[in-house]
N, C-alpha and C positions, 0 to 999 in steps of 0.2 A: 109369354115372357116378352118384355119390351126390348126392341132392337136399339143398340147403342150406336149412334152415328159418330164418325170420326170428326175430330175438331177441324174447323175451317182453316185454322193457321197451318196445320200439318199438310193439308192438301195443297196449300199455296206454295210451299217450299219443297214438295216431293220431287219435281223435275230437277231441281238443283242438286239434291242429294244423289240422284241417279248419275248425273253428270260427274260429280266428284268421285263416285265409286269407279266409274269407267276410266277416268283419268289416272287414278291410283293404280288400277290394274295394268294400264298401258305402260306406266313408268316401271312397274315391277318386271314386266315382260322385256322391256328394253334393257334393263340392267342385267337380266339373265342372258340375253343375247350377247352383250359385251363380254361377259365372263367366259362364255363358251367360245367366242370368236378369237382370232389371232391378234396378238399384240405386235403392231408394226415395228416398233423399236426393237423388240427382242428378236423378231424374225430377221431384221437387217443385220444385227450383230451376229446371229447364228450363221447367216450366209457368209459373212466376212471371215469368220473363224473356220468355216468349212473349206474355204478356198486355200487356206494356208497349207503349204506342202511340208511334210516331215523330212528334214535333211539329215542324212547320216553323218554324225560328227567325224567319222574316220575319212570322209572325203577331203577334209581340210588338213589331214595329217600327212607327214612324210616319215619314212623309215630310215634309221641309221644302224649300222653294224657296230656292235660293242666288242672291243678287243682287249684281252688281258695282257699283262706284261710278258716279256720274252722268257721269264723264269719258269713258266708253266709249259707243259707239252701241248695241250689243246688250248689255243688262244682265242678262238672264235666262240664267244659266250652265247650270243644270240642277237636279237634286234630290239630296238626301242623306238617308240614313235613320239613325235612332237608336232605342234602346230607349225604350218609353213610360215616363212618370213612374211610379215604383213606390217607395213609402216615402220614404226620404230621398234617393234617386237621382232628380234632376230632369233631364228630357230636354234642356232648354235649356242646362244646365251641361255636358252631354256634347258639345254642338255647338261651344261656345266654344273657340277655339284651333285648330280644324281648318283646314288649309291646302289650297287648291285651285289647281292649276296649269292655266291656260287660255291657249290661243294667242291672240295679238293679232289674228290673222286672223279668228277666230270672234267676238271682241269688237267689231271694227270692220268686219266683213263684207268683208275683203280677203284673197283667197286667196294673194297674193304675199308676205304678211308672214311673218317668220321669228323673231319674238320670242315668248317665253312669259312671262306675268305670273303671279306667285304672289299669291293673295288669301287673307287670313286672316279667319275669322269672329270678329267682336268683339261682336255683339249679336244677339239673337233677338227679332224683333218679330212676334208672332202665329205664323204658319207660314212666316215669311221670315227667312233668315239674311242680315244686313247685313255685308258684307265690307269690308276695307280693304287697301291696298297692302302687300305683304310681301316683294317682291323681283322681280327680272327676270333672264332668261337667254336665250341664243341657242339655237336648235335645233342639234343635232349636225351635221346635213348642211350647214348654212350655214357653220358655223365651219370645217369641214374643207375646204369649197370655196374659202375665202379664202386658205388657205396654199398658196403656189406657189413655184416655183424662180425664181432670178435676181432676188430682191428681199429687202429687209430687213424683218423683222417687229419692230415696236416696241410694247411693252406698258407700262402704268403703272396704278397704283391710288392712291386717295386716300380717307382717312377724314374725312368732313365731317358737321357737325351742321347741321340745318335750323333755321329760325327758330322752329318749333313744337316743337323738342326731340327730333326723330328723328335717330338717329346712323346714317349710311349709309356703306357702303364701295362705291365705284364702281371698276370695272375698264374700262380703255380699251385698244383695240387699233387699230393702224394699219399700213400697208404703204407702202414707198417705191415710186415709179413713175418711169418713164423721162421724161426732160425732152424738150421739143419738139425735133424734128429730131436726136435722138440716134441715132448709128449703133451704138453698143455695146449688146448685148442685155441686159447686167446693169445693175442700178441699186442697187448696195450703198452704203449711207451710211457715213460715217466715224464713229469712236467719239465724237468731239466733237459731231458733228451729232446722233447718237442721244441723247446726254445732254441737249443743248439742247431737242430735241423732247420728251423725257421730262419735263423741267421745265415746259415749256409746257403739256403735257397736265394735269399736276397743278394748275397754276395756274388754268387755265380751269375744270376740274371743281370746284375749291374755290370759285371765284368764283360760278359759276352756282348751286350748291346752297346755299351758306351764305346767300345773299340771298333764298332762296325757302322757302316752307313745303312740306310733303309734296305737297299738291295741285298746286303749281306745278312741283315736280320731275317728277311723273308726266306733266304736260302737256308738259314738255320731252322726256321719254323716248319718248313715243308717236311724234312725227315725227323723233326723234333730232337735235334742233337743236344739242345740245352737241357731237356728233361733227362736224357741219358747221362749227361755230365753230373747233374745233381744227384741222381740215383747212385752213381759210382762214388761221389765224394761223401755221401752220407752213410756209406756202408759201415764205416767204423763206429758211427754213433748208434745207429739202429738200422737193421736191414729194411729197405723200402722196395715197393713194387708199384707199377702203374703211376709213375711220376711223369706228369705232362705240363706243358704250358697250355692251360685250358682256355685262356682268353687274352687278347691283346687289344687295347684301345689306343687310338691316335688322339692324344689330348691337344697337341698344338703342331702346326705345320709351318715350315719356313716360307718365305716369299717364293712364288711360283717361278721356276726356271725351265725354259723349254729344253735346254741341253740335258738336264737331269731326267726329264720325262722321256726324251728320245733315247737316252742310254738305257732306261728301264725296258724299252721296247726293242732294243737292239738296232736302232736306226742311227743315222748320222748325228753326232753331237753338236752340229752347227745350228745356231739359233735361226729362227724363221726370218727375222728382220735383218740378219747379217748379210752384207753385200758380198757377192762373188767377184773378187778382184782378179782372179786368174793366177798364173804363175809367171815368174820372171824367166825370160829366155836370153841367154848370153849370145850376142851378135859380135862379129869382128868389126874393128873400126873401119868406117867408110863403107859399110855394107849397104847396098841398095837392093830392095826387093825386085824380083823379075817382073817385067811388064807383060801382061797377058794379052793375047790377040783378041780373044772374045771372052765374054762373061756368061 
């Protein structure tokens, strides 16, 4: 069998082909090394981020005591925190307007109470936040426990203005009860009776609040004397039980007065910016004060 000799042209370019193959392998190897190696830019950014310290945000806070008005037995509610004064951001300004919801049981040391009072911070005196009344509500479990079968639920609300300019919205709730010696298990009121009770509720709420200032209204809300008056007045229309002022909203407040807030907290009624001029002392005519030998 005859031997086939390679073409002379292929032998001529064979070294160049080998060189091209070697160069391509070297390029592939260099790219693999770059992928496996470290990226200098990323490593620098990682080092910079690793040096950053985690600062506790509470190191920049300061604590203030929250005080309830003098109408309650237990006045120290707790503490609240705010960022320290820095530049134009004043710490006391950040506290004004904060609303705190406190149980009346904690304020009057009564575990059986089911009302929640909302108190708003109006002024910061040193490290103490002086609060004022900002609303009232029932606890959810108490409100759900009142609603039962075989009775009529009657609700009413009234928008009333106090003598010192506070605009309040009061919500009243009541339930019909069985009359004495009644055999029937249901005690549903007629529509005319419900309307008459509704009118009576609005009338008594308006009368009690419009003739009192905010301090007097809060004094009536703590023992719920308004609900007892409504229950007594509606006895002739239809017997009621569990009559309460279940919610109070403060819709509008008058211009802030320091003397009014100090009166709520049982402090002096003198305004903070009022100058102390002292008292007049009657001296006889031609009186000269004694000269002291030493001071």
